[in-house]
NUROPA-290484 format. One line per 8 residues: number of its first residue (from 0); their letters; for each residue x, y negated, z of N, C-alpha, C. Coordinates in nm, 2 decimals, always signed. Each point is the difference from the previous one (the first is absolute). Example, Ala and Ser with C-alpha at 12.3 -4.5 7.8 and 13.67 -1.06 7.14 Angstrom:
# residues 2
0	AS	+1.32 +0.57 +0.78 -0.09 -0.12 +0.00 +0.09 -0.12 +0.00  -0.04 -0.11 -0.07 +0.09 -0.11 +0.00 -0.08 -0.11 +0.08
***
This chain:
# residues 249
0	MEIRKNAL	+2.46 +1.61 +1.29 -0.02 -0.05 -0.14 -0.13 -0.08 -0.01  +0.01 -0.11 -0.06 -0.12 -0.09 -0.01 -0.10 +0.06 -0.10  -0.13 +0.00 +0.04 -0.10 +0.05 -0.09 -0.05 -0.11 -0.09  +0.01 +0.02 -0.13 -0.04 -0.10 -0.10 -0.16 +0.00 -0.01  -0.06 -0.12 +0.00 -0.14 -0.01 -0.03 -0.02 -0.09 -0.12  -0.08 +0.04 -0.09 -0.02 -0.07 -0.13 -0.14 -0.05 -0.01  -0.02 -0.12 -0.05 -0.13 -0.07 -0.01 -0.01 -0.07 -0.13  -0.12 +0.00 -0.06 -0.04 -0.09 -0.11 -0.09 -0.10 +0.05
8	VTGASRGI	+0.03 -0.13 -0.03 -0.10 -0.11 +0.03 -0.03 -0.06 -0.14  -0.13 +0.00 -0.03 -0.04 -0.07 -0.13 -0.03 -0.14 +0.03  +0.02 -0.08 -0.10 -0.01 -0.15 +0.01 +0.09 -0.06 +0.10  +0.13 +0.05 +0.00 +0.09 -0.04 +0.11 +0.09 -0.12 -0.04  -0.04 -0.07 -0.10 +0.08 -0.12 -0.04 -0.04 -0.13 +0.08  -0.11 +0.01 +0.07 -0.04 -0.12 +0.08 -0.10 +0.05 +0.10  -0.04 -0.10 +0.09 -0.11 +0.02 +0.09 +0.01 +0.11 +0.10  -0.11 +0.07 +0.02 -0.01 +0.11 +0.09 +0.10 +0.12 -0.05
16	GRATAIEL	+0.01 +0.02 -0.13 +0.08 +0.10 -0.05 +0.15 -0.02 +0.04  +0.04 -0.12 -0.02 +0.14 -0.03 +0.03 +0.03 +0.01 +0.15  -0.09 -0.05 +0.08 +0.01 +0.01 +0.15 +0.00 +0.14 +0.04  -0.08 +0.09 -0.06 -0.01 +0.14 +0.03 +0.13 +0.07 -0.03  +0.06 -0.03 -0.12 +0.12 +0.06 -0.04 +0.11 -0.04 +0.10  +0.00 -0.12 +0.04 +0.10 -0.04 +0.10 -0.02 +0.07 +0.13  -0.12 +0.01 +0.05 -0.03 +0.07 +0.12 +0.04 +0.15 +0.00  -0.03 +0.06 -0.11 +0.03 +0.15 -0.01 +0.15 +0.02 -0.01
24	SKRGYTLA	+0.07 -0.10 -0.06 +0.15 +0.01 -0.01 +0.05 -0.01 +0.15  -0.05 -0.08 +0.08 +0.04 -0.01 +0.14 -0.03 +0.13 +0.07  -0.10 +0.07 -0.04 -0.03 +0.13 +0.07 +0.08 +0.12 -0.06  +0.09 -0.03 -0.09 +0.09 +0.10 -0.05 -0.04 +0.07 -0.14  -0.10 -0.07 -0.06 -0.04 +0.06 -0.13 +0.09 -0.06 -0.12  +0.01 +0.09 -0.10 +0.06 -0.05 -0.13 -0.12 -0.03 -0.09  +0.01 -0.11 -0.06 -0.12 -0.06 -0.07 +0.01 +0.01 -0.15  -0.12 +0.04 -0.06 -0.02 -0.02 -0.14 -0.09 -0.13 -0.01
32	VHYNQNDT	+0.05 -0.11 -0.05 -0.07 -0.13 +0.00 -0.07 -0.01 -0.14  -0.13 +0.02 +0.00 -0.07 -0.01 -0.12 -0.04 -0.15 -0.03  +0.00 -0.03 -0.13 -0.05 -0.13 -0.05 -0.06 +0.02 -0.14  -0.07 -0.10 -0.04 -0.05 +0.01 -0.14 +0.07 -0.10 -0.09  +0.01 -0.13 +0.03 +0.05 -0.10 -0.09 +0.12 -0.07 +0.05  +0.01 -0.03 +0.13 +0.11 -0.09 +0.04 +0.12 +0.08 +0.06  +0.09 +0.03 -0.09 +0.12 +0.08 +0.04 +0.09 -0.09 +0.09  +0.00 -0.13 -0.02 +0.08 -0.09 +0.08 -0.04 +0.01 +0.15
40	EANNTLSM	-0.13 +0.00 +0.02 -0.05 +0.01 +0.14 +0.01 +0.14 +0.06  -0.01 +0.10 -0.09 +0.03 +0.14 +0.05 +0.14 +0.01 +0.05  +0.10 -0.06 -0.08 +0.14 +0.00 +0.04 +0.02 -0.08 +0.13  -0.08 -0.10 +0.02 +0.01 -0.08 +0.12 -0.04 +0.09 +0.12  -0.11 +0.08 -0.02 -0.04 +0.09 +0.10 +0.11 +0.10 +0.04  +0.06 +0.05 -0.11 +0.11 +0.10 +0.03 +0.11 -0.06 +0.08  +0.03 -0.13 -0.02 +0.11 -0.07 +0.07 -0.03 -0.02 +0.15  -0.13 +0.01 +0.03 -0.05 -0.02 +0.14 +0.00 +0.13 +0.08
48	LEGSGHFS	+0.02 +0.11 -0.06 -0.02 +0.13 +0.07 +0.12 +0.04 +0.08  -0.02 +0.07 +0.11 +0.11 +0.05 +0.08 +0.03 +0.14 -0.06  +0.12 +0.04 +0.02 +0.04 +0.13 -0.05 +0.04 +0.00 -0.15  +0.02 +0.12 -0.05 +0.04 +0.01 -0.14 -0.08 +0.10 -0.08  +0.02 +0.01 -0.13 -0.07 +0.10 -0.08 -0.13 -0.05 -0.06  -0.04 -0.12 +0.03 -0.13 -0.05 -0.05 +0.01 -0.03 -0.15  -0.11 +0.00 -0.06 -0.01 -0.03 -0.15 -0.13 -0.06 -0.03  -0.01 -0.07 -0.12 -0.12 -0.05 -0.05 -0.06 +0.08 -0.11
56	CRADLAKQ	-0.13 +0.00 -0.02 -0.06 +0.08 -0.11 -0.12 -0.08 -0.05  -0.01 -0.01 -0.13 -0.11 -0.08 -0.06 -0.11 +0.09 -0.06  -0.13 -0.04 +0.02 -0.11 +0.07 -0.07 -0.12 -0.09 +0.01  -0.08 +0.00 -0.11 -0.13 -0.06 +0.00 -0.10 +0.11 +0.05  -0.05 -0.02 +0.12 -0.09 +0.10 +0.06 -0.13 +0.01 -0.06  -0.03 -0.07 -0.10 -0.12 +0.02 -0.08 +0.02 +0.10 -0.11  +0.12 +0.05 -0.02 +0.04 +0.09 -0.11 +0.06 +0.13 +0.05  -0.07 +0.11 -0.02 +0.04 +0.13 +0.05 +0.14 +0.04 -0.05
64	PEINQLFD	+0.03 -0.02 -0.13 +0.14 +0.04 -0.04 +0.11 -0.07 +0.08  -0.02 -0.13 +0.04 +0.10 -0.07 +0.07 +0.01 +0.05 +0.14  -0.12 +0.04 +0.06 +0.01 +0.06 +0.14 +0.07 +0.13 -0.01  -0.02 +0.08 -0.10 +0.07 +0.13 -0.01 +0.15 -0.03 -0.01  +0.04 -0.10 -0.08 +0.14 -0.03 -0.01 +0.06 -0.06 +0.13  -0.08 -0.07 +0.07 +0.04 -0.05 +0.14 +0.04 +0.11 +0.09  -0.08 +0.11 +0.00 +0.03 +0.11 +0.09 +0.11 +0.09 -0.06  +0.02 +0.00 -0.13 +0.12 +0.06 -0.05 +0.13 -0.06 +0.05
72	KIDDHFNE	+0.00 -0.14 +0.00 +0.11 -0.07 +0.06 +0.02 +0.03 +0.14  -0.11 +0.00 +0.08 +0.01 +0.03 +0.14 +0.06 +0.14 +0.02  -0.04 +0.10 -0.08 +0.05 +0.13 +0.01 +0.15 +0.01 -0.03  +0.05 -0.09 -0.08 +0.14 -0.01 -0.03 +0.08 -0.05 +0.12  -0.06 -0.08 +0.08 +0.07 -0.05 +0.12 -0.03 +0.08 +0.13  -0.12 +0.05 +0.02 -0.04 +0.06 +0.12 -0.03 +0.15 -0.02  +0.06 +0.08 +0.09 -0.03 +0.14 +0.00 -0.14 +0.02 +0.07  -0.03 -0.08 +0.09 -0.13 +0.00 +0.07 -0.06 -0.14 +0.01
80	LHVVVNNA	-0.13 -0.01 +0.00 -0.07 -0.13 +0.02 -0.08 +0.01 +0.13  +0.03 -0.08 +0.10 -0.07 +0.02 +0.13 -0.11 -0.10 +0.02  +0.01 -0.12 -0.06 -0.10 -0.11 +0.02 -0.03 -0.06 -0.13  -0.13 -0.03 -0.02 -0.05 -0.09 -0.11 -0.09 -0.11 +0.06  +0.04 -0.12 -0.03 -0.09 -0.11 +0.04 -0.06 -0.06 -0.13  -0.12 +0.02 -0.02 -0.08 -0.05 -0.11 -0.04 -0.15 +0.03  +0.09 -0.09 -0.04 -0.03 -0.14 +0.03 -0.04 -0.08 -0.12  +0.05 +0.04 -0.12 -0.02 -0.09 -0.12 -0.14 -0.02 -0.03
88	GVAIKHPL	-0.04 -0.11 -0.04 -0.14 -0.03 -0.03 -0.01 -0.14 -0.06  -0.12 -0.02 -0.06 -0.03 -0.14 -0.05 -0.13 -0.04 +0.06  -0.02 -0.13 +0.00 -0.12 -0.07 +0.04 -0.04 -0.10 -0.10  -0.09 +0.04 -0.09 -0.04 -0.09 -0.11 -0.14 -0.05 +0.02  -0.01 -0.13 -0.01 -0.13 -0.06 +0.02 -0.09 +0.03 -0.12  -0.12 +0.04 +0.02 -0.10 +0.02 -0.10 -0.14 -0.01 +0.05  -0.04 -0.13 +0.03 -0.14 -0.02 +0.05 -0.10 +0.03 -0.10  -0.12 +0.02 +0.04 -0.11 +0.04 -0.09 -0.04 -0.10 -0.10
96	DIPLEDWL	+0.04 -0.13 +0.01 -0.04 -0.10 -0.09 +0.09 -0.01 -0.12  +0.10 +0.09 -0.02 +0.08 +0.01 -0.12 -0.07 +0.10 -0.10  +0.04 -0.01 -0.13 -0.06 +0.09 -0.10 +0.02 +0.15 +0.04  -0.09 +0.08 -0.04 +0.00 +0.14 +0.04 +0.13 +0.07 -0.05  +0.04 -0.02 -0.12 +0.12 +0.06 -0.05 +0.13 -0.03 +0.08  +0.01 -0.13 +0.04 +0.11 -0.05 +0.08 -0.01 +0.06 +0.14  -0.12 +0.01 +0.05 -0.02 +0.06 +0.14 +0.04 +0.14 +0.00  -0.05 +0.08 -0.10 +0.04 +0.14 -0.01 +0.15 +0.02 -0.02
104	DRFRKTIE	+0.06 -0.08 -0.08 +0.14 +0.02 -0.03 +0.08 -0.02 +0.13  -0.03 -0.10 +0.08 +0.07 -0.03 +0.12 -0.03 +0.11 +0.11  -0.13 +0.04 +0.00 -0.04 +0.11 +0.09 +0.08 +0.13 -0.03  +0.00 +0.04 -0.13 +0.07 +0.12 -0.04 +0.15 -0.01 +0.04  +0.06 -0.11 -0.03 +0.15 -0.01 +0.03 +0.03 +0.01 +0.14  -0.09 -0.06 +0.09 +0.02 +0.02 +0.14 -0.02 +0.14 +0.05  -0.10 +0.07 -0.05 -0.02 +0.14 +0.03 +0.12 +0.09 -0.05  +0.04 -0.03 -0.12 +0.11 +0.08 -0.06 +0.13 +0.00 +0.09
112	INLHGAAM	+0.03 -0.12 +0.05 +0.12 -0.01 +0.08 -0.02 +0.04 +0.14  -0.10 -0.06 +0.07 -0.02 +0.02 +0.14 -0.05 +0.13 +0.04  -0.08 +0.07 -0.09 -0.05 +0.13 +0.04 +0.05 +0.11 -0.09  -0.01 -0.01 -0.13 +0.05 +0.11 -0.08 +0.15 +0.02 +0.01  +0.07 -0.12 +0.00 +0.15 +0.01 +0.01 +0.04 +0.05 +0.14  -0.07 -0.04 +0.10 +0.03 +0.05 +0.14 -0.03 +0.14 +0.01  -0.11 +0.05 -0.06 -0.03 +0.14 +0.00 +0.11 +0.09 -0.07  +0.05 -0.05 -0.11 +0.10 +0.08 -0.07 +0.13 +0.00 +0.08
120	VCHHGLKR	+0.03 -0.11 +0.07 +0.12 +0.00 +0.08 -0.02 +0.09 +0.12  -0.12 +0.00 +0.06 -0.02 +0.10 +0.11 +0.01 +0.14 -0.05  -0.05 +0.03 -0.12 +0.01 +0.14 -0.05 +0.14 +0.05 -0.02  +0.08 -0.09 -0.06 +0.14 +0.03 -0.02 +0.07 +0.02 +0.14  -0.02 -0.09 +0.09 +0.06 +0.01 +0.13 -0.04 +0.12 +0.08  -0.13 +0.03 +0.00 -0.05 +0.12 +0.07 +0.06 +0.13 -0.05  +0.01 +0.01 -0.13 +0.05 +0.12 -0.07 +0.15 +0.02 +0.06  +0.08 -0.10 +0.00 +0.13 +0.01 +0.04 +0.01 +0.03 +0.15
128	MAETGGGT	-0.08 -0.06 +0.08 +0.00 +0.02 +0.15 -0.05 +0.14 +0.03  -0.10 +0.05 -0.07 -0.05 +0.14 +0.03 +0.11 +0.10 -0.03  +0.09 -0.03 -0.10 +0.10 +0.10 -0.03 +0.12 +0.00 +0.09  +0.01 -0.11 +0.08 +0.12 -0.02 +0.08 -0.03 -0.01 +0.15  -0.12 +0.03 +0.04 -0.03 +0.01 +0.15 -0.07 -0.12 +0.06  -0.06 -0.09 -0.07 -0.08 -0.10 +0.06 +0.05 -0.14 -0.03  -0.07 -0.10 +0.06 +0.03 -0.14 -0.02 -0.12 -0.09 +0.03  +0.01 -0.12 -0.04 -0.10 -0.10 +0.04 -0.03 -0.09 -0.12
136	IVNVTSRG	-0.13 -0.03 -0.03 -0.03 -0.10 -0.09 -0.08 -0.11 +0.07  +0.04 -0.12 -0.02 -0.08 -0.11 +0.05 -0.05 -0.09 -0.11  -0.13 -0.01 -0.01 -0.07 -0.08 -0.10 -0.03 -0.14 +0.06  +0.04 -0.10 -0.07 -0.03 -0.14 +0.05 -0.13 -0.04 -0.07  -0.11 -0.02 +0.08 -0.13 -0.04 -0.05 -0.03 -0.14 +0.04  -0.12 -0.03 +0.06 -0.03 -0.13 +0.03 -0.13 -0.01 +0.08  -0.02 -0.10 +0.08 -0.13 -0.02 +0.07 -0.10 -0.03 -0.11  +0.04 -0.05 -0.12 -0.10 -0.02 -0.10 -0.08 +0.12 -0.04
144	AYRGEPEM	+0.05 +0.12 +0.03 -0.07 +0.12 -0.03 -0.13 +0.01 +0.08  -0.01 -0.07 +0.11 -0.11 +0.00 +0.09 -0.09 -0.12 +0.00  +0.07 -0.12 -0.01 -0.08 -0.12 +0.01 -0.05 -0.05 -0.14  +0.06 +0.06 -0.11 -0.04 -0.05 -0.13 +0.08 -0.12 -0.05  +0.02 -0.01 -0.13 +0.07 -0.11 -0.06 -0.08 -0.05 -0.12  -0.08 -0.09 +0.02 -0.09 -0.05 -0.11 +0.08 -0.05 -0.12  +0.11 -0.06 +0.02 +0.08 -0.05 -0.11 +0.09 +0.11 -0.07  +0.02 +0.11 +0.08 +0.08 +0.11 -0.05 -0.06 +0.13 +0.03
152	PGYAASKA	-0.12 +0.03 -0.06 -0.07 +0.13 +0.04 +0.08 +0.12 -0.04  +0.08 -0.01 -0.10 +0.09 +0.12 -0.04 +0.10 +0.03 +0.10  +0.06 -0.11 +0.06 +0.10 +0.02 +0.11 -0.07 +0.07 +0.12  -0.11 -0.05 +0.04 -0.07 +0.07 +0.12 -0.03 +0.14 -0.03  -0.05 +0.02 -0.12 -0.04 +0.14 -0.04 +0.12 +0.09 -0.01  +0.11 -0.05 -0.05 +0.12 +0.08 -0.01 +0.05 +0.04 +0.14  +0.00 -0.09 +0.09 +0.05 +0.02 +0.13 -0.09 +0.09 +0.08  -0.13 -0.01 -0.02 -0.10 +0.09 +0.07 +0.03 +0.14 -0.06
160	GLNSLTQS	+0.02 +0.01 -0.13 +0.03 +0.13 -0.06 +0.13 +0.06 +0.05  +0.10 -0.08 +0.03 +0.13 +0.05 +0.05 -0.02 +0.04 +0.14  -0.08 -0.06 +0.08 -0.03 +0.05 +0.14 -0.06 +0.14 -0.01  -0.10 +0.01 -0.08 -0.06 +0.13 -0.02 +0.09 +0.11 -0.05  +0.09 -0.04 -0.10 +0.10 +0.09 -0.05 +0.09 +0.05 +0.11  +0.04 -0.10 +0.08 +0.09 +0.03 +0.12 -0.06 +0.11 +0.08  -0.12 -0.01 +0.04 -0.06 +0.10 +0.09 -0.02 +0.14 -0.07  -0.03 +0.00 -0.13 -0.01 +0.12 -0.07 +0.13 +0.07 -0.01
168	LAKASGKH	+0.11 -0.07 -0.03 +0.13 +0.05 -0.02 +0.06 +0.05 +0.14  -0.04 -0.07 +0.11 +0.04 +0.04 +0.13 -0.05 +0.14 +0.03  -0.13 +0.02 -0.04 -0.06 +0.14 +0.03 +0.07 +0.10 -0.09  +0.03 -0.04 -0.13 +0.05 +0.10 -0.09 +0.14 +0.04 +0.02  +0.08 -0.09 +0.06 +0.15 +0.02 +0.01 +0.05 +0.03 +0.14  -0.09 +0.00 +0.10 +0.05 +0.02 +0.13 +0.06 +0.14 +0.02  -0.05 +0.09 -0.07 +0.05 +0.14 +0.01 +0.15 +0.01 -0.05  +0.05 -0.10 -0.07 +0.14 -0.01 -0.04 +0.08 -0.08 +0.09
176	GISVVAVA	-0.05 -0.05 +0.11 +0.07 -0.08 +0.10 +0.01 -0.14 -0.05  -0.09 -0.05 -0.08 +0.00 -0.13 -0.05 -0.11 -0.09 +0.06  +0.04 -0.12 +0.05 -0.10 -0.09 +0.04 -0.03 -0.11 -0.10  -0.12 -0.04 -0.01 -0.04 -0.10 -0.10 -0.08 -0.11 +0.08  +0.04 -0.12 +0.00 -0.06 -0.10 +0.08 -0.01 -0.13 -0.08  -0.09 -0.09 +0.04 -0.02 -0.13 -0.07 +0.02 -0.11 +0.10  +0.05 -0.11 -0.04 +0.01 -0.12 +0.07 -0.08 -0.11 -0.07  -0.09 -0.07 +0.07 -0.09 -0.09 -0.06 +0.02 -0.14 +0.06
184	PGFVQTDM	+0.09 -0.08 -0.06 +0.03 -0.13 +0.05 -0.11 -0.10 -0.04  -0.01 -0.11 +0.08 -0.07 -0.12 -0.05 +0.10 -0.08 -0.08  -0.02 -0.14 +0.00 +0.09 -0.08 -0.07 +0.14 +0.01 +0.06  +0.10 +0.01 -0.09 +0.14 +0.00 +0.04 +0.07 -0.10 -0.08  +0.10 -0.07 +0.07 +0.07 -0.11 -0.07 +0.10 +0.06 -0.10  -0.05 +0.01 -0.12 +0.08 +0.06 -0.11 -0.02 -0.09 -0.13  +0.08 +0.03 -0.10 -0.02 -0.07 -0.13 -0.14 +0.02 -0.05  -0.05 +0.12 +0.01 -0.14 +0.03 -0.05 -0.10 -0.09 +0.07
192	SDELLAKG	+0.00 +0.00 +0.13 -0.10 -0.08 +0.07 +0.02 -0.15 -0.03  +0.12 -0.05 -0.02 +0.02 -0.14 -0.04 -0.06 -0.03 -0.14  +0.01 +0.10 -0.09 -0.06 -0.02 -0.13 -0.15 +0.00 +0.00  -0.06 +0.07 +0.10 -0.15 +0.01 +0.01 -0.06 -0.12 +0.07  +0.07 -0.06 +0.09 -0.06 -0.10 +0.08 +0.02 -0.14 -0.07  -0.12 -0.07 -0.02 +0.01 -0.13 -0.05 +0.06 -0.10 +0.10  +0.04 -0.11 -0.05 +0.06 -0.10 +0.09 -0.10 -0.04 +0.11  +0.05 +0.01 +0.12 -0.08 -0.04 +0.12 -0.08 +0.12 +0.06
200	ELESVKKQ	+0.00 +0.12 -0.06 -0.07 +0.11 +0.05 +0.07 +0.08 +0.11  +0.13 -0.02 +0.01 +0.08 +0.08 +0.10 -0.06 -0.03 +0.14  -0.03 -0.12 +0.04 -0.04 -0.03 +0.13 -0.13 +0.07 +0.03  -0.10 +0.01 -0.09 -0.12 +0.06 +0.02 +0.02 +0.15 +0.01  +0.09 +0.06 -0.07 +0.03 +0.14 +0.00 +0.06 +0.03 +0.14  +0.09 -0.08 +0.05 +0.06 +0.02 +0.13 -0.11 +0.01 +0.11  -0.11 -0.08 -0.01 -0.10 -0.01 +0.10 -0.09 +0.12 -0.01  +0.01 +0.09 -0.10 -0.08 +0.13 +0.00 +0.05 +0.09 +0.12
208	SPLNRIAQ	+0.12 -0.02 +0.05 +0.05 +0.07 +0.11 +0.00 -0.08 +0.13  -0.03 +0.05 +0.11 +0.01 -0.07 +0.13 +0.14 -0.03 +0.03  +0.10 +0.06 -0.06 +0.14 -0.03 +0.02 +0.04 -0.13 -0.08  -0.09 -0.04 -0.09 +0.02 -0.12 -0.08 +0.13 +0.00 -0.08  +0.02 +0.12 -0.06 +0.11 +0.01 -0.09 -0.02 +0.12 -0.09  +0.08 +0.02 -0.11 -0.01 +0.12 -0.07 +0.13 +0.08 +0.02  +0.00 +0.13 -0.03 +0.11 +0.08 +0.03 +0.12 -0.02 -0.09  +0.12 +0.03 +0.05 +0.12 +0.00 -0.07 +0.02 +0.14 -0.06
216	PEEVAKLI	+0.07 +0.01 -0.11 +0.02 +0.13 -0.06 +0.08 +0.10 +0.09  +0.08 -0.06 +0.09 +0.08 +0.09 +0.09 -0.09 +0.07 +0.10  -0.11 -0.07 +0.04 -0.09 +0.06 +0.09 -0.07 +0.13 -0.05  -0.04 -0.01 -0.13 -0.06 +0.11 -0.07 +0.11 +0.11 -0.02  +0.12 -0.04 -0.03 +0.11 +0.10 -0.03 +0.03 +0.08 +0.13  +0.00 -0.07 +0.11 +0.03 +0.07 +0.13 -0.11 +0.11 +0.02  -0.12 -0.03 -0.03 -0.11 +0.10 +0.02 +0.02 +0.12 -0.10  +0.04 -0.03 -0.12 +0.02 +0.10 -0.10 +0.12 +0.09 +0.05
224	GFLCEPDS	+0.11 -0.07 +0.05 +0.11 +0.08 +0.04 -0.04 +0.09 +0.11  -0.08 -0.04 +0.10 -0.05 +0.09 +0.11 -0.07 +0.12 -0.06  -0.09 -0.03 -0.10 -0.08 +0.11 -0.05 +0.08 +0.10 -0.08  +0.12 -0.04 -0.04 +0.09 +0.10 -0.07 +0.07 +0.09 +0.09  +0.00 -0.03 +0.13 +0.08 +0.08 +0.09 -0.07 +0.13 +0.03  +0.07 +0.11 +0.03 -0.06 +0.13 +0.03 -0.10 +0.00 +0.11  +0.02 -0.08 +0.10 -0.09 +0.00 +0.11 -0.13 -0.07 -0.02  -0.02 -0.05 -0.13 -0.13 -0.06 -0.04 -0.08 +0.09 -0.09
232	KHLSGAVV	+0.04 +0.13 -0.01 -0.07 +0.09 -0.09 -0.15 +0.01 +0.03  -0.04 +0.00 +0.12 -0.14 +0.02 +0.04 -0.09 -0.12 -0.04  +0.06 -0.10 -0.05 -0.08 -0.11 -0.06 -0.05 +0.03 -0.14  +0.04 +0.11 -0.06 -0.03 +0.03 -0.13 -0.15 -0.01 -0.03  -0.04 -0.07 -0.11 -0.14 -0.03 -0.03 -0.05 -0.13 +0.05  +0.08 -0.07 +0.09 -0.05 -0.12 +0.06 +0.02 -0.12 -0.10  -0.09 -0.10 +0.01 +0.02 -0.13 -0.07 +0.02 -0.10 +0.11  +0.12 -0.05 +0.01 +0.04 -0.08 +0.12 -0.01 -0.15 -0.04
240	DINGASYF	-0.09 -0.07 +0.07 -0.02 -0.14 -0.03 +0.11 -0.09 +0.06  +0.05 -0.10 -0.07 +0.09 -0.10 +0.06 -0.04 -0.13 -0.06  -0.10 -0.06 +0.06 -0.06 -0.13 -0.05 -0.02 -0.11 +0.10  +0.07 +0.01 +0.12 -0.01 -0.10 +0.10 -0.14 -0.03 +0.05  -0.08 +0.11 +0.01 -0.14 -0.01 +0.05 -0.09 -0.09 -0.09  +0.04 -0.01 -0.13 -0.08 -0.08 -0.09 -0.12 +0.07 -0.06  +0.01 +0.13 +0.01 -0.11 +0.08 -0.05 -0.01 +0.14 +0.08  -0.12 +0.03 +0.04 -0.02 +0.13 +0.07 -0.09 +0.09 -0.08
248	R	+0.02 +0.13 +0.00 -0.09 +0.10 -0.07 -0.05 +0.11 +0.10
***
């Protein structure tokens, strides 16, 4: 009898999230495909998945009631939840030369989604995994947590906080057979990176890596897929860099 494995991927309507959902479906997982706004792209992700039983679920991760409802829907579909990939996030520019109120508003919005929202998703996921014998949480962070992001300080702060949260939760939940890890990419060829890069910047960004290119979403997804496997459990608490040697810490 085939063993069913269930996974939630947040922000799965595009980019790393979509590639991760596809990768996990190839590894035999049934997917909850989370999205916030674009149901068309979420449905496109569903159409790309191998296997059956996959479904989409919408929530604004800045709002606790919507996260609660998200997990209510997951409970309706899954008896057990084995993997959560916390991928959803925003990267909002807010350099210091803009007015304070605008700067704080963008900073708060970034933290609310990237850190507070991710923390609530972790809490929900860990509670369910502890009750059913273990699982894995993978938090997608960024090299920006270490090198700093002067144009997006809230983004860097949120990702640094998520790295620290990963390590704290790894210590707290190991007794339940749960591993919690983080993946810290550099620039990845996604819609988000395209939106952030001004015209002509791509070539200079490629040169940050001695490989002279930026990663594809599928490369990050394959790493995440490996971290979700049972024989990766002892990596719990790790923050795994995948940035093409563009930054060392």
